[in-house]
C-alpha positions in Angstrom: 66.5 -47.1 -103.7 69.0 -47.8 -100.9 68.2 -48.6 -97.3 69.6 -45.2 -96.3 67.0 -43.6 -98.5 64.0 -45.6 -97.3 65.0 -45.5 -93.6 64.6 -48.2 -90.9 60.8 -47.9 -90.5 60.2 -47.7 -94.2 62.2 -50.9 -94.7 60.3 -52.6 -91.9 57.0 -51.8 -93.6 58.2 -53.2 -96.9 59.5 -56.4 -95.3 56.4 -57.0 -93.2 54.3 -56.7 -96.3 56.0 -59.7 -97.7 55.7 -62.0 -94.7 53.1 -64.8 -94.5 51.4 -65.9 -91.2 51.6 -69.3 -89.6 49.1 -71.4 -87.6 51.1 -70.8 -84.4 51.5 -67.0 -84.9 49.0 -65.4 -82.5 50.6 -62.0 -82.9 53.1 -61.2 -85.6 55.3 -58.1 -86.3 54.1 -54.7 -85.1 54.4 -54.8 -81.4 57.3 -54.9 -78.9 57.2 -58.7 -79.2 55.4 -61.5 -81.0 53.1 -64.1 -79.5 53.5 -67.7 -80.6 51.3 -70.6 -79.5 53.0 -73.3 -77.5 50.5 -76.2 -77.2 53.1 -78.5 -75.7 54.1 -75.9 -73.1 57.7 -76.5 -74.0 59.5 -74.5 -76.8 62.4 -75.8 -78.8 64.7 -73.0 -79.8 67.7 -72.7 -82.1 69.8 -69.8 -83.5 72.1 -69.6 -86.5 73.9 -66.7 -88.1 75.0 -66.0 -91.7 77.7 -63.5 -92.5 78.4 -62.2 -96.0 81.8 -63.4 -97.2 81.8 -66.2 -94.7 78.5 -68.0 -95.4 77.3 -66.5 -98.6 78.3 -64.3 -101.5 75.8 -62.0 -103.3 77.5 -62.7 -106.6 76.8 -66.4 -106.1 73.3 -66.3 -104.7 70.2 -64.2 -105.0 68.7 -62.5 -102.0 65.9 -65.0 -102.0 68.4 -67.9 -102.1 70.1 -66.5 -99.0 66.7 -66.2 -97.3 65.9 -69.8 -98.0 69.3 -70.9 -96.7 69.1 -68.9 -93.5 65.7 -70.3 -92.7 66.6 -73.9 -93.6 69.6 -73.9 -91.4 67.4 -73.2 -88.4 64.3 -75.1 -89.3 66.4 -78.2 -89.8 67.8 -77.9 -86.2 64.2 -77.9 -84.9 63.3 -80.9 -87.0 66.4 -82.7 -85.7 65.0 -82.5 -82.2 61.8 -84.3 -83.4 59.8 -81.0 -83.2 57.7 -79.1 -85.7 58.9 -75.6 -86.5 56.4 -72.8 -85.6 58.2 -69.5 -86.0 61.3 -67.5 -86.9 62.7 -64.3 -85.5 65.2 -62.6 -87.8 67.9 -60.0 -86.9 69.2 -58.2 -90.0 72.4 -56.0 -89.9 72.9 -54.3 -93.3 75.2 -51.7 -95.0 73.2 -48.5 -95.6 73.9 -48.7 -99.4 72.2 -52.1 -99.7 69.4 -51.9 -102.2 65.9 -52.1 -100.5 64.9 -54.6 -103.2 67.6 -57.0 -101.9 66.3 -56.9 -98.4 62.7 -57.4 -99.6 63.7 -60.5 -101.6 65.6 -61.8 -98.6 62.5 -61.6 -96.5 60.5 -63.3 -99.2 62.9 -66.3 -99.2 62.8 -66.5 -95.4 59.0 -66.4 -95.4 58.6 -68.9 -98.2 60.9 -71.5 -96.7 59.2 -71.1 -93.3 55.8 -71.6 -94.9 57.0 -75.0 -96.2 56.6 -76.3 -92.6 53.6 -74.1 -91.6 55.9 -71.6 -89.7 56.2 -67.9 -90.2 58.6 -65.0 -89.5 57.0 -63.3 -86.5 59.4 -60.5 -85.7 63.1 -59.5 -85.3 65.4 -56.5 -85.3 67.6 -54.6 -87.7 70.7 -52.4 -87.5 73.2 -50.8 -89.9 76.5 -52.6 -90.2 79.5 -52.6 -92.6 79.0 -56.4 -92.9 75.7 -57.9 -94.1 74.7 -60.3 -91.3 71.5 -62.4 -90.9 70.8 -64.0 -87.5 67.8 -66.3 -87.3 66.1 -67.8 -84.3 63.7 -70.7 -84.8 61.0 -72.0 -82.4 59.3 -75.3 -82.5 56.7 -77.5 -80.8 57.3 -81.1 -79.6 53.6 -82.0 -79.8 53.7 -84.0 -76.6 56.8 -86.1 -77.6 60.1 -86.1 -75.8 63.0 -84.4 -77.7 65.3 -86.6 -79.5 68.8 -85.9 -78.2 72.3 -86.6 -79.5 73.0 -88.7 -76.4 70.6 -91.7 -76.9 72.4 -93.9 -79.4 73.1 -97.4 -78.2 75.4 -100.2 -79.5 73.5 -102.2 -82.1 71.4 -99.3 -83.4 71.1 -98.6 -87.1 72.4 -95.2 -88.4 70.0 -93.8 -90.9 69.9 -90.7 -93.1 67.0 -88.6 -94.5 68.0 -86.3 -97.3 71.1 -85.9 -99.3 74.7 -85.1 -98.5 77.6 -83.7 -100.5 75.5 -81.8 -103.1 75.9 -78.4 -101.4 79.6 -78.9 -100.8 80.1 -79.9 -104.4 78.1 -76.8 -105.5 80.3 -74.6 -103.3 83.5 -76.1 -104.8 82.1 -75.6 -108.3 81.3 -71.9 -107.6 84.6 -71.3 -105.9 86.4 -72.5 -109.1 84.5 -69.9 -111.1 81.8 -72.2 -112.7 78.0 -72.1 -112.5 77.2 -75.7 -113.5 76.2 -78.4 -113.0 72.9 -76.8 -112.0 72.0 -79.7 -109.6 75.0 -79.0 -107.4 75.0 -75.2 -107.6 71.3 -75.0 -106.8 71.8 -77.4 -103.9 74.3 -75.0 -102.4 72.0 -72.0 -103.0 68.8 -73.6 -101.6 69.0 -76.7 -99.5 66.2 -79.2 -99.9 65.5 -80.4 -96.3 63.3 -83.3 -95.3 61.8 -81.4 -92.4 58.9 -83.9 -91.8 61.4 -86.7 -91.4 62.4 -85.4 -87.9 59.0 -85.7 -86.2 58.4 -89.0 -88.0 61.6 -90.4 -86.7 60.7 -89.3 -83.2 57.3 -91.0 -83.4 58.9 -94.2 -84.5 61.5 -94.4 -81.7 64.7 -92.8 -83.0 67.2 -93.0 -80.2 69.3 -90.0 -81.3 69.2 -87.4 -84.1 71.2 -84.5 -85.5 71.1 -82.0 -88.4 74.0 -82.5 -90.8 75.1 -78.9 -91.3 78.9 -79.2 -91.0 79.6 -82.7 -92.5 78.2 -86.2 -91.9 81.3 -87.6 -90.2 81.9 -84.5 -88.0 78.2 -84.2 -86.9 77.9 -87.9 -86.2 81.1 -87.5 -84.1 79.0 -85.2 -81.9 76.4 -88.1 -81.5 79.2 -90.6 -80.8 80.7 -88.3 -78.1 77.4 -87.5 -76.5 76.3 -91.1 -76.5 79.7 -92.6 -75.6 79.6 -95.0 -78.5 81.4 -95.6 -81.7 79.7 -95.2 -85.1 80.7 -96.8 -88.4 79.6 -95.6 -91.8 79.2 -97.8 -94.8 80.7 -96.0 -97.7 78.8 -98.3 -100.2 75.5 -96.8 -98.8 76.3 -93.5 -100.7 75.7 -93.5 -104.4 77.6 -90.8 -106.3 75.2 -89.1 -108.8 76.5 -88.8 -112.4 76.7 -85.0 -112.2 78.7 -85.1 -109.0 81.0 -87.8 -110.4 81.7 -85.7 -113.5 82.3 -82.5 -111.5 84.6 -84.4 -109.1 86.6 -85.8 -112.0 86.9 -82.4 -113.7 88.0 -80.6 -110.5 90.3 -83.4 -109.2 88.2 -84.1 -106.0 87.2 -87.4 -104.4 83.4 -87.2 -104.4 83.3 -89.1 -101.1 84.9 -86.1 -99.5 81.8 -84.1 -100.4 79.4 -86.9 -99.5 81.0 -87.7 -96.1 82.5 -84.4 -95.0 80.5 -81.8 -96.9 77.9 -79.6 -95.1 75.0 -77.3 -95.8 72.6 -79.9 -97.2 70.9 -80.2 -93.8 70.1 -83.9 -94.1 68.9 -85.5 -90.8 70.9 -88.4 -89.3 69.3 -90.6 -86.7 69.9 -93.9 -84.9 67.1 -96.5 -84.6 66.9 -99.6 -82.4 67.9 -102.8 -84.3 65.0 -104.4 -86.2 63.2 -101.1 -86.6 61.5 -100.7 -90.0 62.8 -97.4 -91.2 60.2 -94.8 -92.0 59.8 -93.6 -95.6 62.5 -91.2 -96.6 65.1 -92.8 -94.3 67.9 -95.1 -95.4 70.4 -97.1 -93.4 74.0 -95.9 -93.8 75.8 -97.4 -90.8 75.7 -98.8 -87.4 76.5 -98.1 -83.7 78.9 -100.1 -81.7 80.8 -100.0 -78.4 83.8 -97.8 -78.7 84.5 -94.2 -79.6 84.6 -91.9 -82.7 83.4 -92.4 -86.2 84.9 -94.7 -88.8 84.2 -95.5 -92.4 84.1 -99.2 -93.3 85.7 -99.9 -89.9 88.7 -97.8 -90.7 89.7 -94.3 -89.7 88.7 -91.7 -92.3 91.7 -90.1 -94.0 91.0 -86.4 -94.6 88.8 -83.7 -93.2 85.5 -84.6 -91.5 83.6 -81.3 -91.8 83.4 -77.6 -91.3 84.9 -75.7 -88.3 84.4 -71.9 -88.2 87.7 -71.4 -86.3 89.9 -73.7 -88.3 
């Protein structure tokens, strides 16, 4: 059955039936707007959009995969502020010949990923469109803490990373060359594994700045360096190349460090901590902050791309 056959309200009924509720959801889908608890009296909000052909392909990923990715991209932004995600709002623009089952599976992926952090899809909107587009807004709670900004890094701070980098970019490259293995890399592209809890943990332990690595480690740390008016140096030796990534890089003629340092979509969290801080579990040191500008690797300018830019 296509969406044209089930109609807008029939599709809404099917989607809502697949959604879970979260602790902060006081009123979910069904009214003009949702009601979400905000115990801190401040709400952290972020929006991201996925466009078919630009951010995902249906022949590469299942509908559930796309739902997981769409949710993760937004939930990671909330975690990078040191907040706990509470709710998602989803706007869905779809071709009328899209199978209803695809939209249902998409909502299941969104709901399941949100449930990992105790959040829920609480509402949204939909429209017909020749291009399949998914726009997600995430809300979060600071639980009494101050948000961790990009502008707080200080010379002498340690740069640390929670999560992995390069896996999703390697998976994208593998898929774009017409392959479906190694599974480790392909699945990393389809469904990011995000260390959501690492964000609030870093905030509690005094992180001076933090960012979600969505476009590439070097590019996103460049935003921290610019906002904090400092220089950042990354230690290449801090990044181990997994065997499957090394093999794929060799077969495809790619330097694996391009994936690790400039690849996006894994949604690792990068943060800076004052010198002498004992890093919390799940975080590892990968560099340092110094007086200066920009981002270097082993104290030298990085030769090559630094990350994704939608308009380049």
